[in-house]
RODO-2510 file (C-alpha; in nm, 4 decimals, decimal comma):
residues 393
     n   res          X          Y          Z
     1     m     5,5635     7,7541   -16,2008
     2     t     5,8248     7,9681   -16,0225
     3     e     5,7904     7,9374   -15,6456
     4     i     5,9362     8,2166   -15,4324
     5     k     5,9163     8,1950   -15,0553
     6     i     5,9527     8,4649   -14,7921
     7     n     6,0389     8,2721   -14,4780
     8     q     5,9219     8,3423   -14,1255
     9     n     6,2759     8,4373   -14,0190
    10     i     6,3205     8,6858   -14,3048
    11     s     6,5644     8,9717   -14,2422
    12     p     6,6626     9,2775   -14,4490
    13     n     6,9683     9,0919   -14,5792
    14     k     6,7637     8,7853   -14,6750
    15     i     6,4882     8,9796   -14,8499
    16     n     6,7482     9,1769   -15,0426
    17     s     6,9086     8,8483   -15,1486
    18     l     6,5710     8,7408   -15,2894
    19     f     6,5511     9,0759   -15,4690
    20     d     6,8944     9,0289   -15,6263
    21     e     6,8142     8,6705   -15,7251
    22     f     6,4722     8,7101   -15,8841
    23     i     6,4302     9,0693   -16,0028
    24     p     6,6943     9,0453   -16,2812
    25     q     6,5313     8,7353   -16,4305
    26     l     6,3306     8,8019   -16,7442
    27     n     6,1726     8,4610   -16,7917
    28     l     5,9701     8,4206   -16,4734
    29     h     5,6230     8,2827   -16,5412
    30     d     5,3315     8,1720   -16,3259
    31     i     5,4912     8,3008   -16,0056
    32     c     5,3670     8,1617   -15,6763
    33     l     5,4763     8,3878   -15,3918
    34     i     5,4596     8,2300   -15,0459
    35     i     5,4391     8,4609   -14,7460
    36     p     5,4639     8,3541   -14,3803
    37     g     5,1843     8,3638   -14,1289
    38     e     5,4034     8,5752   -13,9026
    39     l     5,7547     8,7107   -13,8685
    40     s     5,9778     8,5618   -13,6010
    41     k     6,1555     8,8955   -13,5628
    42     y     6,1070     9,2498   -13,6843
    43     r     6,3757     9,5152   -13,7144
    44     f     6,3815     9,8706   -13,8482
    45     g     6,3273     9,8876   -14,2244
    46     l     6,2085     9,5304   -14,2800
    47     l     5,8595     9,6235   -14,3987
    48     a     6,0064     9,8651   -14,6546
    49     d     6,2330     9,5887   -14,7875
    50     i     5,9475     9,3358   -14,8087
    51     l     5,7156     9,5765   -14,9904
    52     k     5,9945     9,6851   -15,2249
    53     f     6,0533     9,3228   -15,3255
    54     v     5,6877     9,2265   -15,3703
    55     i     5,5907     9,5458   -15,5549
    56     t     5,8918     9,5245   -15,7881
    57     l     5,8453     9,1521   -15,8536
    58     n     5,4800     9,2033   -15,9426
    59     s     5,5559     9,4988   -16,1700
    60     k     5,8109     9,2970   -16,3684
    61     s     5,6648     8,9474   -16,3821
    62     r     5,3173     8,9485   -16,2243
    63     i     5,2500     8,7271   -15,9254
    64     a     4,9907     8,4707   -16,0347
    65     t     4,9324     8,3112   -15,6931
    66     l     4,9795     8,4328   -15,3396
    67     k     5,0076     8,1434   -15,0960
    68     i     4,9647     8,2128   -14,7249
    69     d     5,1722     7,9650   -14,5249
    70     l     4,8867     7,8918   -14,2831
    71     d     4,5915     7,6585   -14,2640
    72     k     4,2627     7,8184   -14,3651
    73     e     4,1265     7,8080   -14,0100
    74     v     4,3956     8,0419   -13,8784
    75     i     4,4202     8,2791   -14,1765
    76     p     4,2616     8,5634   -13,9716
    77     s     4,5765     8,5734   -13,7540
    78     l     4,7687     8,6892   -14,0610
    79     y     4,6200     9,0353   -14,0159
    80     d     4,8276     9,0874   -13,7023
    81     q     5,1172     9,1252   -13,9470
    82     e     5,1812     9,4655   -14,1040
    83     y     5,2663     9,3262   -14,4483
    84     a     4,9379     9,1373   -14,4956
    85     y     4,6902     9,4086   -14,5927
    86     p     4,9100     9,6030   -14,8404
    87     i     5,0393     9,2913   -15,0193
    88     i     4,6945     9,1349   -15,0553
    89     s     4,5541     9,4716   -15,1671
    90     l     4,8244     9,5081   -15,4313
    91     l     4,7451     9,1672   -15,5804
    92     w     4,3688     9,1668   -15,5291
    93     n     4,2566     9,2072   -15,8903
    94     t     4,5252     8,9963   -16,0563
    95     s     4,6218     8,7003   -15,8372
    96     k     4,4828     8,3782   -15,6981
    97     f     4,4923     8,3370   -15,3183
    98     v     4,5442     8,0003   -15,1478
    99     d     4,6331     7,8632   -14,8057
   100     k     4,9196     7,6213   -14,7372
   101     q     4,7004     7,3304   -14,8537
   102     n     4,6332     7,5138   -15,1840
   103     q     4,2691     7,5778   -15,0954
   104     d     4,1184     7,8918   -15,2453
   105     i     4,0763     8,1543   -14,9715
   106     k     3,9770     8,4683   -15,1636
   107     d     3,6260     8,4807   -15,0134
   108     l     3,7715     8,4582   -14,6636
   109     l     4,0312     8,7241   -14,7434
   110     r     3,7609     8,9507   -14,8831
   111     l     3,5917     8,9491   -14,5428
   112     k     3,9189     9,0083   -14,3575
   113     q     4,0321     9,2828   -14,5975
   114     n     3,7019     9,4654   -14,5500
   115     e     3,7226     9,4289   -14,1716
   116     y     4,0770     9,5582   -14,1665
   117     f     3,9916     9,8483   -14,3954
   118     k     3,7078     9,9515   -14,1630
   119     k     3,9443     9,9362   -13,8647
   120     m     4,1945    10,1615   -14,0386
   121     n     3,9257    10,4078   -14,1424
   122     s     3,7855    10,4303   -13,7906
   123     l     4,1376    10,4352   -13,6388
   124     e     4,0636    10,1313   -13,4217
   125     s     4,3504     9,9777   -13,2298
   126     l     4,5529     9,7107   -13,4063
   127     k     4,7648     9,4458   -13,2364
   128     g     5,1015     9,5644   -13,1089
   129     r     5,2521     9,9098   -13,0795
   130     k     5,2332     9,9648   -13,4524
   131     y     4,9852    10,0969   -13,7072
   132     i     4,9471    10,0969   -14,0832
   133     l     4,7258    10,3133   -14,3027
   134     s     4,7230    10,1861   -14,6593
   135     n     4,5429    10,3212   -14,9673
   136     t     4,4498    10,0942   -15,2569
   137     d     4,3840    10,3020   -15,5665
   138     h     4,2451    10,0247   -15,7893
   139     l     3,9493     9,9279   -15,5711
   140     s     3,6081    10,0638   -15,6719
   141     k     3,4756    10,3986   -15,5461
   142     n     3,6301    10,4855   -15,2085
   143     n     3,6642    10,1281   -15,0840
   144     g     4,0418    10,1465   -15,0820
   145     l     4,1014    10,5021   -14,9584
   146     i     4,1578    10,6182   -14,6011
   147     k     3,8786    10,8722   -14,5775
   148     f     4,0452    11,1317   -14,3538
   149     l     4,3319    11,1537   -14,6054
   150     e     4,1493    11,1518   -14,9375
   151     n     3,8453    11,0419   -15,1359
   152     s     3,7439    11,0171   -15,4994
   153     y     3,7541    11,3972   -15,5245
   154     g     4,1172    11,4191   -15,4181
   155     f     4,3506    11,4706   -15,1233
   156     n     4,2217    11,6425   -14,8106
   157     d     4,4466    11,9470   -14,7823
   158     d     4,3321    12,0415   -14,4310
   159     e     4,6715    11,9897   -14,2713
   160     d     4,5627    12,0679   -13,9147
   161     y     4,2831    11,8090   -13,9327
   162     i     4,5127    11,5410   -14,0764
   163     v     4,7791    11,6165   -13,8151
   164     t     4,5146    11,5815   -13,5427
   165     m     4,4162    11,2396   -13,6780
   166     f     4,7766    11,1195   -13,6972
   167     k     4,8358    11,2427   -13,3428
   168     r     4,5415    11,0290   -13,2365
   169     v     4,6889    10,7224   -13,4076
   170     l     5,0252    10,7785   -13,2404
   171     s     4,9025    10,8621   -12,8915
   172     e     4,6350    10,5884   -12,8727
   173     n     4,7992    10,3041   -13,0627
   174     v     5,1747    10,3433   -13,1013
   175     l     5,3450    10,5695   -12,8464
   176     v     5,1900    10,4201   -12,5347
   177     f     5,5086    10,2932   -12,3789
   178     n     5,5662    10,5160   -12,0770
   179     q     5,3491    10,7890   -11,9274
   180     q     5,6601    10,9627   -11,7974
   181     n     5,7453    11,0490   -12,1564
   182     s     5,4242    11,2460   -12,1997
   183     t     5,5993    11,5835   -12,2038
   184     e     5,8241    11,4870   -12,4916
   185     l     5,5356    11,3237   -12,6734
   186     l     5,3442    11,6492   -12,6699
   187     d     5,6383    11,8110   -12,8454
   188     i     5,7110    11,5449   -13,1049
   189     i     5,3651    11,4130   -13,1964
   190     e     5,2837    11,7437   -13,3617
   191     d     5,6066    11,7250   -13,5640
   192     i     5,5511    11,3629   -13,6615
   193     g     5,1939    11,4376   -13,7678
   194     r     5,3192    11,7110   -13,9999
   195     i     5,5886    11,4824   -14,1413
   196     v     5,3286    11,2206   -14,2308
   197     y     5,0931    11,4819   -14,3750
   198     e     5,3687    11,6030   -14,6058
   199     l     5,4757    11,2539   -14,7126
   200     t     5,1275    11,1131   -14,7690
   201     k     5,0422    11,4209   -14,9738
   202     n     5,3475    11,3420   -15,1846
   203     t     5,2271    10,9871   -15,2502
   204     y     4,8975    11,1280   -15,3753
   205     e     5,0833    11,3586   -15,6137
   206     w     5,3686    11,1255   -15,7099
   207     g     5,2671    10,7631   -15,6535
   208     k     4,9476    10,7103   -15,8530
   209     s     5,0606    10,7767   -16,2094
   210     d     5,3532    10,7405   -16,4461
   211     a     5,5772    11,0091   -16,5940
   212     n     5,3019    11,0955   -16,8444
   213     s     5,0403    11,1340   -16,5661
   214     m     4,8630    10,8130   -16,6697
   215     e     4,7214    10,6375   -16,3636
   216     f     4,8422    10,2846   -16,2881
   217     s     4,5985     9,9947   -16,3086
   218     t     4,7339     9,8738   -15,9735
   219     s     4,8625    10,1081   -15,7059
   220     i     4,9087    10,1094   -15,3282
   221     r     5,0326    10,3844   -15,0990
   222     g     5,0564    10,4094   -14,7238
   223     a     5,2107    10,5081   -14,3916
   224     y     5,3384    10,2752   -14,1207
   225     f     5,4354    10,3503   -13,7602
   226     r     5,6123    10,1202   -13,5157
   227     f     5,7495    10,1760   -13,1657
   228     h     6,0809    10,0014   -13,0924
   229     n     6,2375     9,9216   -12,7553
   230     n     6,5841     9,7655   -12,7854
   231     s     6,9004     9,7370   -12,5819
   232     i     7,1849     9,9459   -12,7196
   233     e     7,4057     9,6364   -12,7401
   234     k     7,1466     9,4578   -12,9545
   235     l     7,1078     9,7587   -13,1814
   236     l     7,4825     9,7854   -13,2405
   237     e     7,4968     9,4122   -13,3116
   238     e     7,1956     9,4009   -13,5449
   239     f     7,3060     9,7018   -13,7477
   240     s     7,6781     9,6217   -13,7382
   241     n     7,7195     9,6311   -14,1161
   242     t     7,4942     9,9285   -14,1819
   243     p     7,5080    10,3077   -14,1367
   244     l     7,2734    10,2709   -13,8393
   245     k     7,5581    10,1396   -13,6243
   246     e     7,7302    10,4774   -13,6528
   247     f     7,3992    10,6496   -13,5810
   248     f     7,3396    10,4564   -13,2580
   249     n     7,7045    10,5111   -13,1591
   250     h     7,6710    10,8905   -13,1601
   251     s     7,7380    11,0665   -12,8320
   252     y     7,3959    11,2314   -12,8674
   253     i     7,2345    10,8848   -12,8378
   254     s     7,4474    10,7743   -12,5428
   255     e     7,3971    11,1012   -12,3551
   256     n     7,0299    11,1595   -12,4280
   257     c     6,8548    10,8388   -12,5357
   258     i     6,9916    10,5376   -12,3458
   259     n     6,7857    10,4856   -12,0307
   260     e     6,8760    10,3232   -11,6989
   261     q     6,7953     9,9794   -11,8430
   262     n     7,0470    10,0466   -12,1223
   263     r     6,7660    10,0576   -12,3770
   264     v     6,6708    10,2968   -12,6557
   265     y     6,3125    10,3849   -12,7421
   266     y     6,2543    10,5002   -13,0971
   267     l     5,9835    10,5407   -13,3583
   268     e     5,9979    10,3955   -13,7073
   269     l     5,7960    10,5795   -13,9690
   270     l     5,7623    10,4460   -14,3236
   271     v     5,5767    10,6113   -14,6088
   272     y     5,5640    10,4058   -14,9293
   273     d     5,4083    10,3989   -15,2740
   274     s     5,4201    10,1607   -15,5695
   275     g     5,4794    10,4327   -15,8292
   276     i     5,7674    10,4822   -16,0714
   277     g     5,9980    10,6554   -15,8243
   278     y     6,1506    10,9999   -15,8023
   279     i     6,4019    10,9736   -16,0837
   280     e     6,1686    10,8658   -16,3621
   281     k     5,8951    11,0968   -16,2323
   282     f     6,1086    11,4097   -16,2216
   283     k     6,3644    11,3543   -16,4963
   284     d     6,3075    11,6693   -16,6983
   285     g     6,5722    11,6779   -16,9683
   286     e     6,8298    11,8765   -16,7695
   287     n     7,0811    11,5918   -16,7946
   288     l     7,1140    11,5778   -16,4178
   289     h     7,2723    11,2844   -16,2393
   290     d     7,0130    11,0591   -16,0739
   291     i     7,1255    11,1633   -15,7264
   292     d     7,0852    11,5294   -15,8159
   293     i     6,7237    11,4568   -15,9093
   294     i     6,6696    11,3058   -15,5627
   295     k     6,8404    11,6098   -15,4116
   296     k     6,5986    11,8363   -15,5941
   297     c     6,3160    11,6485   -15,4222
   298     l     6,4807    11,7383   -15,0917
   299     i     6,4938    12,1102   -15,1685
   300     k     6,2025    12,3388   -15,0987
   301     n     5,9743    12,4293   -15,3900
   302     q     6,1322    12,1907   -15,6389
   303     t     5,8614    11,9252   -15,6729
   304     s     5,5386    12,1127   -15,7273
   305     s     5,2812    11,9353   -15,9398
   306     d     4,9731    12,0191   -16,1392
   307     s     4,7399    11,8996   -15,8644
   308     k     4,4781    12,1239   -15,7090
   309     l     4,6187    12,1070   -15,3578
   310     k     4,5674    12,4478   -15,2021
   311     s     4,8511    12,4857   -14,9517
   312     k     5,2191    12,4093   -14,9143
   313     k     5,2413    12,2604   -15,2624
   314     g     5,5996    12,1898   -15,3603
   315     l     5,7593    12,1804   -15,0158
   316     g     5,9271    11,8589   -15,1171
   317     l     6,1100    11,6784   -14,8378
   318     d     6,2971    11,9859   -14,7152
   319     r     6,0508    12,0215   -14,4298
   320     i     6,1111    11,6660   -14,3126
   321     l     6,4866    11,7144   -14,2803
   322     n     6,4271    12,0313   -14,0806
   323     i     6,1895    11,8627   -13,8343
   324     i     6,4207    11,5698   -13,7531
   325     n     6,7388    11,7774   -13,7623
   326     k     7,0115    11,6923   -13,5065
   327     k     6,8313    11,3811   -13,3804
   328     g     6,6895    11,1632   -13,6591
   329     f     6,7790    10,9389   -13,9498
   330     v     6,6118    10,9120   -14,2901
   331     r     6,6543    10,6488   -14,5608
   332     i     6,5083    10,6720   -14,9111
   333     m     6,4893    10,3762   -15,1489
   334     t     6,3875    10,4570   -15,5046
   335     d     6,4945    10,3416   -15,8516
   336     k     6,8462    10,1901   -15,8191
   337     y     6,9398    10,3777   -15,5064
   338     s     6,9277    10,3471   -15,1308
   339     i     7,0368    10,6783   -14,9836
   340     y     7,0361    10,8090   -14,6303
   341     r     7,0968    11,1145   -14,4189
   342     d     7,2187    11,0910   -14,0607
   343     l     7,0901    11,4189   -13,9151
   344     i     7,3058    11,3860   -13,6037
   345     k     7,6278    11,3561   -13,8022
   346     d     7,5248    11,5964   -14,0784
   347     n     7,2910    11,8633   -13,9472
   348     y     7,0341    12,0085   -14,1816
   349     v     7,1237    12,3325   -14,3579
   350     p     6,8775    12,4900   -14,6045
   351     t     7,0162    12,4536   -14,9557
   352     s     6,9262    12,6312   -15,2776
   353     i     6,8748    12,4676   -15,6151
   354     e     7,1967    12,6314   -15,7348
   355     e     7,3949    12,4490   -15,4642
   356     l     7,2992    12,0848   -15,5138
   357     e     7,6564    11,9749   -15,4453
   358     k     7,6264    12,1099   -15,0891
   359     l     7,3299    11,8888   -15,0007
   360     k     7,4720    11,5952   -14,8081
   361     l     7,3447    11,2468   -14,8951
   362     d     7,5152    10,9132   -14,8335
   363     d     7,4988    10,5767   -15,0080
   364     w     7,3575    10,3019   -14,7839
   365     n     7,5455    10,0407   -14,9887
   366     k     7,8761    10,2318   -14,9791
   367     s     7,9196    10,2132   -15,3572
   368     n     7,9385    10,5873   -15,4233
   369     f     7,5951    10,5810   -15,5877
   370     k     7,7055    10,3543   -15,8708
   371     g     7,3863    10,2058   -16,0092
   372     d     7,5217    10,0197   -16,3138
   373     d     7,5046     9,6765   -16,1516
   374     v     7,2036     9,7458   -15,9289
   375     n     6,8522     9,6261   -16,0027
   376     k     6,5931     9,9013   -16,0267
   377     c     6,3028     9,8838   -15,7832
   378     q     5,9431     9,9920   -15,8362
   379     g     5,8081    10,2480   -15,5927
   380     s     5,9511    10,4813   -15,3304
   381     y     6,0119    10,4033   -14,9637
   382     i     6,0979    10,6709   -14,7074
   383     s     6,1948    10,5379   -14,3635
   384     i     6,2519    10,7713   -14,0693
   385     l     6,4023    10,6788   -13,7337
   386     y     6,3182    10,9142   -13,4459
   387     p     6,4880    10,8341   -13,1120
   388     f     6,3236    10,9440   -12,7876
   389     k     6,5045    11,1159   -12,5076
   390     k     6,5391    10,9147   -12,1880
   391     v     6,3288    11,0074   -11,8873
   392     n     6,5150    11,1429   -11,5872
   393     n     6,3430    11,0143   -11,2732
***
């Protein structure tokens, strides 16, 4: 048995160390993955890193057992954690589930999974200023699909309705931090709703099947929202070795987003899928560099599919960059790459397919997009950081 443990104090650096240690190994058998009952600390991007590791590990070696590091009696508390439902859903048909005493807990988890699914579908409040909506494609009928997004007949292409539902999630469950910010919320909730509509539509088109349009036997896709409230000093310390330090150091942040308590409020938005990723999905024989393929996904009308979606098909991610222009940050992890765009430093400018070299993207790992020694991940993970303007009393 190969035992792999995600500790309670896991951080992006630590989870990426696990990724680098275990993903390259070809002889892993009978994997037992241990996940904590809670996280001692959460920071921007951690859920994306955890899902990337678990999804990739399972795609390469199959996780035989998922152990929850809790006693059976307190397993229900696990569902206060954002990683619980998607990970258990991913492994539901293929893994054994045990508590810390190695007791089988699948029957208990079945009840909790169903309860959680019903909460998501009815948009009930979840614990904390965060929310996750996660589709599980391999469950029978519509038991794994968020009904206002899609059903067995396909994706709901009524954008205005979906935006209204996302606005409800944000206003009732996530962005409830300060009533004085209500004016700004009215402006941005509409934008955020349309971002999530566009990205979740993409997961329906891109994340369920391989390059030959064959559906995966196991597939999860979802959207996650989290409100953050941190001191600027803590942010600069926590992200000291990442591109986010430069982002939070921008004069725009200091002049517009740091409040009287020296804190920054911001929204984290993650949209993820367990598919093959942009590069393998859209490699079309043009002999393009991998990064140019990702750039094509960021240019309007370059990623249309054969689906029957009625409107706005093929907008790609161009629309997202436009909405968060001059104030936001986006990070995309797919295949061997972790790329980002700081929209304060590099404002969005519409780019044509003939001008790929003009589309600005940066390498999170500062290796000039060299993927030779990097382990390929399964899935795609788009994280957006949206800072709020401070309230002037």
